[in-house]
RODODO-382043 format. One record per residue: residue number from 1; x, y negated, z of N, C-alpha, C, O in turn. Coordinates in nm, 2 decimals, decimal comma, padded with zeros to 4 digits, m for minus. Each point is the difference from the previous one (the first is absolute). Last residue first. Example, Ala and Ser with C-alpha at 12.3 -4.5 7.8 and 13.67 -1.06 7.14 Angstrom:
<sites>
+-----+--------+--------+--------+--------+--------+--------+--------+--------+--------+--------+--------+--------+
|   k |    n.x |    n.y |    n.z |   ca.x |   ca.y |   ca.z |    c.x |    c.y |    c.z |    o.x |    o.y |    o.z |
+-----+--------+--------+--------+--------+--------+--------+--------+--------+--------+--------+--------+--------+
|   2 |  01,28 |  00,22 |  00,71 |  00,09 | m00,11 |  00,00 | m00,08 | m00,11 |  00,08 |  00,05 | m00,11 |  00,01 |
|   1 | m00,02 |  00,68 | m00,02 | m00,09 | m00,12 |  00,00 |  00,09 | m00,12 |  00,00 |  00,10 |  00,00 |  00,07 |
+-----+--------+--------+--------+--------+--------+--------+--------+--------+--------+--------+--------+--------+
</sites>
This chain:
<sites>
+-----+--------+--------+--------+--------+--------+--------+--------+--------+--------+--------+--------+--------+
|   k |    n.x |    n.y |    n.z |   ca.x |   ca.y |   ca.z |    c.x |    c.y |    c.z |    o.x |    o.y |    o.z |
+-----+--------+--------+--------+--------+--------+--------+--------+--------+--------+--------+--------+--------+
| 106 |  06,04 | m03,22 |  06,85 |  00,12 |  00,01 | m00,09 |  00,12 | m00,07 |  00,06 |  00,11 |  00,00 | m00,07 |
| 105 | m00,56 |  00,32 |  00,25 |  00,06 | m00,14 |  00,00 |  00,12 |  00,01 | m00,09 |  00,06 |  00,10 | m00,03 |
| 104 | m00,52 |  00,18 |  00,01 |  00,14 |  00,02 |  00,01 |  00,07 | m00,14 | m00,01 | m00,01 | m00,07 | m00,10 |
| 103 | m00,50 |  00,33 |  00,21 |  00,07 | m00,13 | m00,02 |  00,15 |  00,03 |  00,01 |  00,05 |  00,06 |  00,10 |
| 102 | m00,45 |  00,29 | m00,25 |  00,09 | m00,04 |  00,10 |  00,08 | m00,12 | m00,04 |  00,04 | m00,01 | m00,11 |
| 101 | m00,55 |  00,15 | m00,02 |  00,14 | m00,01 | m00,06 |  00,09 | m00,04 |  00,10 | m00,02 | m00,11 |  00,06 |
| 100 | m00,53 |  00,30 | m00,11 |  00,11 | m00,04 |  00,08 |  00,13 |  00,00 | m00,08 |  00,02 |  00,10 | m00,07 |
|  99 | m00,54 | m00,20 | m00,12 |  00,11 |  00,10 |  00,01 |  00,12 | m00,06 |  00,08 |  00,04 | m00,11 | m00,01 |
|  98 | m00,52 | m00,06 |  00,16 |  00,07 |  00,01 | m00,12 |  00,12 |  00,09 |  00,00 |  00,05 |  00,04 |  00,11 |
|  97 | m00,49 | m00,30 |  00,18 |  00,06 |  00,13 | m00,02 |  00,06 |  00,01 | m00,13 | m00,08 | m00,02 | m00,10 |
|  96 | m00,14 | m00,35 |  00,49 |  00,05 |  00,02 | m00,14 |  00,08 |  00,13 |  00,00 |  00,08 |  00,03 |  00,08 |
|  95 | m00,48 | m00,29 |  00,25 |  00,10 |  00,11 | m00,01 |  00,03 |  00,01 | m00,15 | m00,08 |  00,01 | m00,09 |
|  94 | m00,18 | m00,37 |  00,47 |  00,03 |  00,03 | m00,15 |  00,12 |  00,11 |  00,00 |  00,10 | m00,02 |  00,06 |
|  93 | m00,48 | m00,19 |  00,32 |  00,11 |  00,07 | m00,03 |  00,01 |  00,02 | m00,15 | m00,10 |  00,02 | m00,06 |
|  92 | m00,17 | m00,29 |  00,51 |  00,00 |  00,02 | m00,15 |  00,14 |  00,06 | m00,03 |  00,10 | m00,03 |  00,07 |
|  91 | m00,47 | m00,04 |  00,40 |  00,12 | m00,03 | m00,08 | m00,01 |  00,03 | m00,15 | m00,11 |  00,04 | m00,05 |
|  90 | m00,24 | m00,03 |  00,42 |  00,11 |  00,10 |  00,04 |  00,12 | m00,02 | m00,09 |  00,10 |  00,08 |  00,02 |
|  89 | m00,53 | m00,33 | m00,06 |  00,03 |  00,00 |  00,14 |  00,12 |  00,09 |  00,04 |  00,04 |  00,00 |  00,12 |
|  88 | m00,27 |  00,13 | m00,56 | m00,03 | m00,13 |  00,06 |  00,03 |  00,01 |  00,15 | m00,05 |  00,09 |  00,07 |
|  87 |  00,32 |  00,20 | m00,41 | m00,12 |  00,02 |  00,08 | m00,03 | m00,14 |  00,07 |  00,09 | m00,05 |  00,08 |
|  86 |  00,22 |  00,26 | m00,53 | m00,05 | m00,11 |  00,09 | m00,12 |  00,04 |  00,08 | m00,10 |  00,05 | m00,05 |
|  85 |  00,51 |  00,13 | m00,33 | m00,09 |  00,03 |  00,10 | m00,03 | m00,11 |  00,09 |  00,10 | m00,07 |  00,05 |
|  84 |  00,12 |  00,22 | m00,56 | m00,03 | m00,11 |  00,09 | m00,11 |  00,05 |  00,10 | m00,10 |  00,04 | m00,04 |
|  83 |  00,51 |  00,16 | m00,33 | m00,12 |  00,02 |  00,09 | m00,02 | m00,12 |  00,08 |  00,09 | m00,06 |  00,06 |
|  82 |  00,19 |  00,23 | m00,53 | m00,01 | m00,11 |  00,10 | m00,14 |  00,03 |  00,07 | m00,10 |  00,01 | m00,06 |
|  81 |  00,50 |  00,27 | m00,27 | m00,14 | m00,02 |  00,05 |  00,00 | m00,12 |  00,10 |  00,10 | m00,02 |  00,06 |
|  80 |  00,21 |  00,26 | m00,51 |  00,00 | m00,07 |  00,13 | m00,15 |  00,00 |  00,05 | m00,10 |  00,02 | m00,08 |
|  79 |  00,27 |  00,14 | m00,37 |  00,07 |  00,07 |  00,11 |  00,02 | m00,08 |  00,13 |  00,10 |  00,00 |  00,07 |
|  78 | m00,28 | m00,12 | m00,52 | m00,09 |  00,08 |  00,08 |  00,05 |  00,06 |  00,12 | m00,07 |  00,06 |  00,08 |
|  77 |  00,35 | m00,44 | m00,27 | m00,10 |  00,06 | m00,08 | m00,11 |  00,06 |  00,09 | m00,05 | m00,06 |  00,09 |
|  76 |  00,46 | m00,18 |  00,04 | m00,02 |  00,14 |  00,02 | m00,11 |  00,06 | m00,08 | m00,02 |  00,12 |  00,02 |
|  75 |  00,18 | m00,60 | m00,04 |  00,11 |  00,07 |  00,04 | m00,01 |  00,15 |  00,00 |  00,09 |  00,07 | m00,04 |
|  74 | m00,47 | m00,36 | m00,06 |  00,11 | m00,02 | m00,10 |  00,13 |  00,08 |  00,03 |  00,06 |  00,05 | m00,09 |
|  73 | m00,42 | m00,05 |  00,40 | m00,03 |  00,08 | m00,13 |  00,10 | m00,02 | m00,10 |  00,03 |  00,09 | m00,08 |
|  72 |  00,03 | m00,33 |  00,48 |  00,01 |  00,15 |  00,02 | m00,03 |  00,07 | m00,13 |  00,07 |  00,10 | m00,04 |
|  71 | m00,15 | m00,55 |  00,03 |  00,14 |  00,02 |  00,01 |  00,03 |  00,15 |  00,01 |  00,08 |  00,05 | m00,07 |
|  70 | m00,53 | m00,20 |  00,09 |  00,06 | m00,02 | m00,13 |  00,15 |  00,04 |  00,00 |  00,04 |  00,07 | m00,10 |
|  69 | m00,26 | m00,07 |  00,52 | m00,06 |  00,10 | m00,10 |  00,06 |  00,00 | m00,13 |  00,04 |  00,10 | m00,06 |
|  68 |  00,06 | m00,46 |  00,36 |  00,06 |  00,12 |  00,04 | m00,04 |  00,12 | m00,10 |  00,09 |  00,07 | m00,05 |
|  67 | m00,31 | m00,47 |  00,01 |  00,14 | m00,01 | m00,06 |  00,08 |  00,13 |  00,04 |  00,07 |  00,05 | m00,08 |
|  66 | m00,50 | m00,10 |  00,27 | m00,02 |  00,03 | m00,16 |  00,15 | m00,01 | m00,06 |  00,03 |  00,08 | m00,09 |
|  65 | m00,07 | m00,19 |  00,55 | m00,03 |  00,15 | m00,02 |  00,00 |  00,03 | m00,16 |  00,04 |  00,11 | m00,04 |
|  64 |  00,00 | m00,56 |  00,16 |  00,11 |  00,07 |  00,05 | m00,01 |  00,15 | m00,04 |  00,09 |  00,06 | m00,06 |
|  63 | m00,46 | m00,35 | m00,01 |  00,10 | m00,01 | m00,10 |  00,13 |  00,08 |  00,04 |  00,05 |  00,07 | m00,09 |
|  62 | m00,53 |  00,10 |  00,28 |  00,09 | m00,12 |  00,02 |  00,11 |  00,00 | m00,11 |  00,04 |  00,11 | m00,05 |
|  61 | m00,40 |  00,24 |  00,16 | m00,02 | m00,10 | m00,11 |  00,08 | m00,12 |  00,00 | m00,02 | m00,09 | m00,08 |
|  60 | m00,05 |  00,50 |  00,40 |  00,10 |  00,02 | m00,12 | m00,01 | m00,10 | m00,11 |  00,05 |  00,02 | m00,11 |
|  59 | m00,46 |  00,01 |  00,45 |  00,12 |  00,08 |  00,01 |  00,08 |  00,00 | m00,14 | m00,06 |  00,03 | m00,11 |
|  58 | m00,38 | m00,23 |  00,24 |  00,11 | m00,09 | m00,03 |  00,14 |  00,08 | m00,01 |  00,10 | m00,06 | m00,03 |
|  57 | m00,52 |  00,26 |  00,14 | m00,03 | m00,07 | m00,12 |  00,12 | m00,09 | m00,05 |  00,02 | m00,02 | m00,12 |
|  56 | m00,04 |  00,26 |  00,54 |  00,03 |  00,08 | m00,11 | m00,02 | m00,05 | m00,13 |  00,06 |  00,05 | m00,10 |
|  55 |  00,08 | m00,34 |  00,53 | m00,11 |  00,07 | m00,05 |  00,02 |  00,08 | m00,11 |  00,08 | m00,04 | m00,08 |
|  54 |  00,30 | m00,06 |  00,44 | m00,08 | m00,08 | m00,10 | m00,12 |  00,09 | m00,04 |  00,00 |  00,12 |  00,02 |
|  53 |  00,37 | m00,19 |  00,43 | m00,04 |  00,09 | m00,10 | m00,08 | m00,09 | m00,11 | m00,01 | m00,12 |  00,02 |
|  52 |  00,22 | m00,02 |  00,42 | m00,14 |  00,01 | m00,01 | m00,04 |  00,09 | m00,13 | m00,11 |  00,04 |  00,00 |
|  51 |  00,61 |  00,03 |  00,22 | m00,09 | m00,12 | m00,02 | m00,15 |  00,04 | m00,02 | m00,04 |  00,11 |  00,03 |
|  50 |  00,51 |  00,11 |  00,03 | m00,11 |  00,03 |  00,09 | m00,11 | m00,11 |  00,00 | m00,06 | m00,02 |  00,10 |
|  49 |  00,43 |  00,23 | m00,50 | m00,03 | m00,10 |  00,10 | m00,11 |  00,04 |  00,09 | m00,07 |  00,10 | m00,02 |
|  48 |  00,46 |  00,12 | m00,37 | m00,13 |  00,01 |  00,08 |  00,00 | m00,12 |  00,10 |  00,10 | m00,04 |  00,05 |
|  47 |  00,17 |  00,29 | m00,50 |  00,00 | m00,12 |  00,07 | m00,15 | m00,01 |  00,07 | m00,10 |  00,00 | m00,07 |
|  46 |  00,44 |  00,41 | m00,17 | m00,12 | m00,05 |  00,06 |  00,01 | m00,14 |  00,06 |  00,10 | m00,02 |  00,07 |
|  45 |  00,14 |  00,41 | m00,44 |  00,02 | m00,11 |  00,07 | m00,14 | m00,05 |  00,05 | m00,10 |  00,00 | m00,07 |
|  44 |  00,36 |  00,46 | m00,14 | m00,13 | m00,06 |  00,04 |  00,03 | m00,11 |  00,09 |  00,05 |  00,01 |  00,11 |
|  43 |  00,21 |  00,31 | m00,50 |  00,01 | m00,08 |  00,10 | m00,13 | m00,07 |  00,03 | m00,07 | m00,05 | m00,09 |
|  42 |  00,19 |  00,56 | m00,14 | m00,06 | m00,14 |  00,00 |  00,05 | m00,08 |  00,12 |  00,02 |  00,05 |  00,11 |
|  41 |  00,03 |  00,43 | m00,22 |  00,08 | m00,08 | m00,09 | m00,04 | m00,13 | m00,01 |  00,05 | m00,07 | m00,09 |
|  40 | m00,19 |  00,32 |  00,51 |  00,04 |  00,08 | m00,11 |  00,10 | m00,08 | m00,08 |  00,10 | m00,04 |  00,05 |
|  39 | m00,22 | m00,26 |  00,26 | m00,08 |  00,11 |  00,01 |  00,01 |  00,08 | m00,13 | m00,04 | m00,05 | m00,11 |
|  38 |  00,28 | m00,37 |  00,43 |  00,01 |  00,09 | m00,12 | m00,09 |  00,11 |  00,02 |  00,00 |  00,07 |  00,11 |
|  37 | m00,04 | m00,59 |  00,10 |  00,03 |  00,15 |  00,02 |  00,01 |  00,07 | m00,13 | m00,06 | m00,04 | m00,10 |
|  36 | m00,01 | m00,48 |  00,38 |  00,05 |  00,07 | m00,12 |  00,03 |  00,14 |  00,03 |  00,06 |  00,03 |  00,10 |
|  35 | m00,34 | m00,50 |  00,13 |  00,06 |  00,13 |  00,01 |  00,04 |  00,05 | m00,15 | m00,07 | m00,02 | m00,10 |
|  34 | m00,10 | m00,44 |  00,43 |  00,04 |  00,05 | m00,14 |  00,08 |  00,13 |  00,02 |  00,10 |  00,01 |  00,08 |
|  33 | m00,46 | m00,35 |  00,21 |  00,08 |  00,12 |  00,00 |  00,03 |  00,03 | m00,14 | m00,09 |  00,01 | m00,09 |
|  32 | m00,12 | m00,44 |  00,42 |  00,03 |  00,05 | m00,13 |  00,09 |  00,11 |  00,01 |  00,10 | m00,01 |  00,07 |
|  31 | m00,45 | m00,30 |  00,27 |  00,09 |  00,11 | m00,02 |  00,02 |  00,03 | m00,14 | m00,10 |  00,02 | m00,07 |
|  30 | m00,06 | m00,49 |  00,34 | m00,05 |  00,13 | m00,04 |  00,12 |  00,09 | m00,02 |  00,12 | m00,03 |  00,03 |
|  29 | m00,31 | m00,48 |  00,20 |  00,09 |  00,06 | m00,10 | m00,06 |  00,13 | m00,04 | m00,12 |  00,02 | m00,01 |
|  28 | m00,09 | m00,34 |  00,31 |  00,09 |  00,10 |  00,07 |  00,09 |  00,07 | m00,10 |  00,07 |  00,09 |  00,03 |
|  27 | m00,39 | m00,41 | m00,18 |  00,08 | m00,06 |  00,10 |  00,10 |  00,10 |  00,06 |  00,12 | m00,04 |  00,02 |
|  26 | m00,31 |  00,09 | m00,52 | m00,03 |  00,04 |  00,14 |  00,09 | m00,07 |  00,09 |  00,12 |  00,00 | m00,02 |
|  25 | m00,11 | m00,03 | m00,46 | m00,13 | m00,03 |  00,03 | m00,03 |  00,02 |  00,14 | m00,11 | m00,03 |  00,05 |
|  24 |  00,52 |  00,15 | m00,26 | m00,01 | m00,14 |  00,02 | m00,13 | m00,05 |  00,04 | m00,01 | m00,11 |  00,06 |
|  23 |  00,08 |  00,58 | m00,16 |  00,07 | m00,04 |  00,12 | m00,01 | m00,15 |  00,02 | m00,03 | m00,04 |  00,11 |
|  22 | m00,22 |  00,25 | m00,49 | m00,01 |  00,06 |  00,13 |  00,07 | m00,07 |  00,11 | m00,07 | m00,05 |  00,09 |
|  21 |  00,07 | m00,06 | m00,57 | m00,13 |  00,04 |  00,02 | m00,02 |  00,07 |  00,15 | m00,12 |  00,04 |  00,04 |
|  20 |  00,55 | m00,23 | m00,20 | m00,11 | m00,09 | m00,06 | m00,14 |  00,04 |  00,05 | m00,08 | m00,09 |  00,04 |
|  19 |  00,46 |  00,37 |  00,06 |  00,01 | m00,13 |  00,07 | m00,11 | m00,10 | m00,03 | m00,06 | m00,06 |  00,08 |
|  18 |  00,09 |  00,47 | m00,31 | m00,02 |  00,03 |  00,14 | m00,01 | m00,13 |  00,08 | m00,09 | m00,02 |  00,08 |
|  17 |  00,21 |  00,01 | m00,54 | m00,14 |  00,01 |  00,02 | m00,04 |  00,03 |  00,15 | m00,10 | m00,04 |  00,05 |
|  16 |  00,56 |  00,02 | m00,17 | m00,06 | m00,13 | m00,01 | m00,15 |  00,00 |  00,02 | m00,06 | m00,08 |  00,07 |
|  15 |  00,29 |  00,48 | m00,11 |  00,03 | m00,05 |  00,12 | m00,06 | m00,15 |  00,01 | m00,07 | m00,03 |  00,10 |
|  14 |  00,03 |  00,26 | m00,50 | m00,08 |  00,07 |  00,09 |  00,03 | m00,06 |  00,14 | m00,10 | m00,01 |  00,08 |
|  13 |  00,34 | m00,15 | m00,45 | m00,13 | m00,06 |  00,00 | m00,09 |  00,08 |  00,11 | m00,10 | m00,06 |  00,04 |
|  12 |  00,56 |  00,20 | m00,07 | m00,02 | m00,15 |  00,04 | m00,14 | m00,04 | m00,01 | m00,05 | m00,05 |  00,10 |
|  11 |  00,25 |  00,49 | m00,24 | m00,07 | m00,01 |  00,13 | m00,03 | m00,14 |  00,04 | m00,09 | m00,03 |  00,08 |
|  10 |  00,31 |  00,14 | m00,49 | m00,13 |  00,07 |  00,00 | m00,08 | m00,02 |  00,13 | m00,12 | m00,01 |  00,01 |
|   9 |  00,59 | m00,16 | m00,18 | m00,11 | m00,09 |  00,05 | m00,15 |  00,08 | m00,01 | m00,10 | m00,07 |  00,00 |
|   8 |  00,47 |  00,34 | m00,25 |  00,02 | m00,14 |  00,05 | m00,13 | m00,06 |  00,04 | m00,10 | m00,01 | m00,08 |
|   7 |  00,12 |  00,54 |  00,07 | m00,01 | m00,10 | m00,09 |  00,02 | m00,15 |  00,07 | m00,06 | m00,03 |  00,10 |
|   6 |  00,29 |  00,47 |  00,10 | m00,13 | m00,07 |  00,00 | m00,01 | m00,10 | m00,10 |  00,09 | m00,08 | m00,01 |
|   5 |  00,24 |  00,54 |  00,16 | m00,02 | m00,13 | m00,08 | m00,14 | m00,03 |  00,00 | m00,09 |  00,08 | m00,01 |
|   4 |  00,34 |  00,17 |  00,42 | m00,08 |  00,02 | m00,11 | m00,01 | m00,13 | m00,09 |  00,00 | m00,11 |  00,06 |
|   3 |  00,24 |  00,38 |  00,39 |  00,03 | m00,11 | m00,09 | m00,07 |  00,03 | m00,13 |  00,04 |  00,08 | m00,08 |
|   2 | m00,09 |  00,10 |  00,63 | m00,03 |  00,02 | m00,14 |  00,04 | m00,13 | m00,08 | m00,03 | m00,11 |  00,04 |
|   1 |  00,18 |  00,37 |  00,46 | m00,04 | m00,12 | m00,08 | m00,02 |  00,02 | m00,14 |  00,08 |  00,07 | m00,06 |
+-----+--------+--------+--------+--------+--------+--------+--------+--------+--------+--------+--------+--------+
</sites>
Protein backbone atom coordinates (compact mmCIF):
# COMPACT_ATOMS: atom_id res chain seq x y z
CA UNK A 1 0.00 0.00 0.00
CA UNK A 2 1.31 3.41 -0.98
CA UNK A 3 0.75 6.51 1.16
CA UNK A 4 1.35 9.62 -0.93
CA UNK A 5 0.56 13.28 -0.46
CA UNK A 6 -2.04 14.52 -2.94
CA UNK A 7 -3.07 18.18 -3.26
CA UNK A 8 -6.33 18.85 -1.45
CA UNK A 9 -9.44 18.40 -3.61
CA UNK A 10 -7.43 17.89 -6.81
CA UNK A 11 -9.47 14.80 -7.74
CA UNK A 12 -12.89 16.26 -6.82
CA UNK A 13 -13.44 18.26 -10.04
CA UNK A 14 -12.30 15.29 -12.14
CA UNK A 15 -14.76 12.94 -10.44
CA UNK A 16 -17.50 15.58 -10.66
CA UNK A 17 -16.86 15.87 -14.42
CA UNK A 18 -17.27 12.10 -14.84
CA UNK A 19 -20.71 12.25 -13.23
CA UNK A 20 -21.78 15.44 -15.00
CA UNK A 21 -20.60 14.54 -18.51
CA UNK A 22 -20.80 10.75 -18.52
CA UNK A 23 -22.55 8.75 -15.83
CA UNK A 24 -25.64 10.86 -15.11
CA UNK A 25 -26.47 11.15 -18.82
CA UNK A 26 -26.86 7.40 -19.23
CA UNK A 27 -29.73 5.29 -17.92
CA UNK A 28 -27.41 2.36 -17.33
CA UNK A 29 -24.88 4.50 -15.44
CA UNK A 30 -21.23 4.03 -16.14
CA UNK A 31 -17.82 3.17 -14.83
CA UNK A 32 -15.34 5.39 -13.00
CA UNK A 33 -11.79 4.19 -12.29
CA UNK A 34 -9.32 6.13 -10.15
CA UNK A 35 -5.76 4.86 -9.97
CA UNK A 36 -2.56 6.04 -8.39
CA UNK A 37 0.90 4.64 -8.95
CA UNK A 38 4.46 5.62 -8.25
CA UNK A 39 6.69 5.71 -11.32
CA UNK A 40 10.29 6.49 -10.53
CA UNK A 41 10.09 9.68 -8.42
CA UNK A 42 6.61 10.71 -9.54
CA UNK A 43 3.05 10.02 -8.50
CA UNK A 44 0.70 9.39 -11.43
CA UNK A 45 -3.02 9.78 -10.73
CA UNK A 46 -5.61 8.80 -13.30
CA UNK A 47 -9.37 9.37 -13.43
CA UNK A 48 -11.06 7.49 -16.25
CA UNK A 49 -14.62 6.84 -17.35
CA UNK A 50 -16.26 4.68 -19.99
CA UNK A 51 -18.53 7.43 -21.30
CA UNK A 52 -19.00 9.00 -24.71
CA UNK A 53 -15.74 10.97 -24.65
CA UNK A 54 -15.51 14.45 -26.14
CA UNK A 55 -14.51 15.93 -29.43
CA UNK A 56 -10.91 17.07 -29.71
CA UNK A 57 -11.97 20.70 -30.23
CA UNK A 58 -13.52 20.72 -26.74
CA UNK A 59 -10.78 18.74 -25.01
CA UNK A 60 -9.45 20.30 -21.83
CA UNK A 61 -11.39 23.57 -22.04
CA UNK A 62 -13.66 23.19 -19.01
CA UNK A 63 -13.45 25.35 -15.90
CA UNK A 64 -12.59 22.39 -13.67
CA UNK A 65 -9.68 21.31 -15.85
CA UNK A 66 -8.39 24.88 -16.14
CA UNK A 67 -8.53 25.27 -12.35
CA UNK A 68 -6.57 22.05 -11.91
CA UNK A 69 -3.92 23.24 -14.37
CA UNK A 70 -3.53 26.54 -12.52
CA UNK A 71 -3.32 24.86 -9.11
CA UNK A 72 -0.80 22.28 -10.28
CA UNK A 73 1.34 24.96 -11.91
CA UNK A 74 1.29 27.01 -8.72
CA UNK A 75 2.24 23.99 -6.59
CA UNK A 76 4.78 22.30 -8.87
CA UNK A 77 5.81 24.84 -11.51
CA UNK A 78 7.11 22.90 -14.50
CA UNK A 79 7.46 19.71 -12.43
CA UNK A 80 4.03 18.34 -13.30
CA UNK A 81 2.16 17.20 -16.36
CA UNK A 82 -1.49 16.75 -17.21
CA UNK A 83 -2.54 14.45 -20.02
CA UNK A 84 -6.08 14.25 -21.38
CA UNK A 85 -7.13 11.30 -23.52
CA UNK A 86 -10.53 10.98 -25.11
CA UNK A 87 -11.82 8.70 -27.80
CA UNK A 88 -15.37 9.38 -28.96
CA UNK A 89 -17.53 6.53 -27.70
CA UNK A 90 -14.75 5.01 -25.58
CA UNK A 91 -14.36 7.32 -22.61
CA UNK A 92 -12.31 10.12 -21.16
CA UNK A 93 -9.17 10.01 -19.01
CA UNK A 94 -7.16 12.64 -17.18
CA UNK A 95 -3.70 11.77 -15.84
CA UNK A 96 -1.78 14.00 -13.45
CA UNK A 97 1.92 13.39 -12.88
CA UNK A 98 3.86 15.26 -10.19
CA UNK A 99 6.68 14.64 -7.70
CA UNK A 100 5.95 11.83 -5.27
CA UNK A 101 6.04 12.78 -1.61
CA UNK A 102 5.33 10.19 1.04
CA UNK A 103 2.38 10.95 3.32
CA UNK A 104 3.32 10.99 6.98
CA UNK A 105 0.44 10.99 9.46
CA UNK A 106 0.86 13.14 12.53
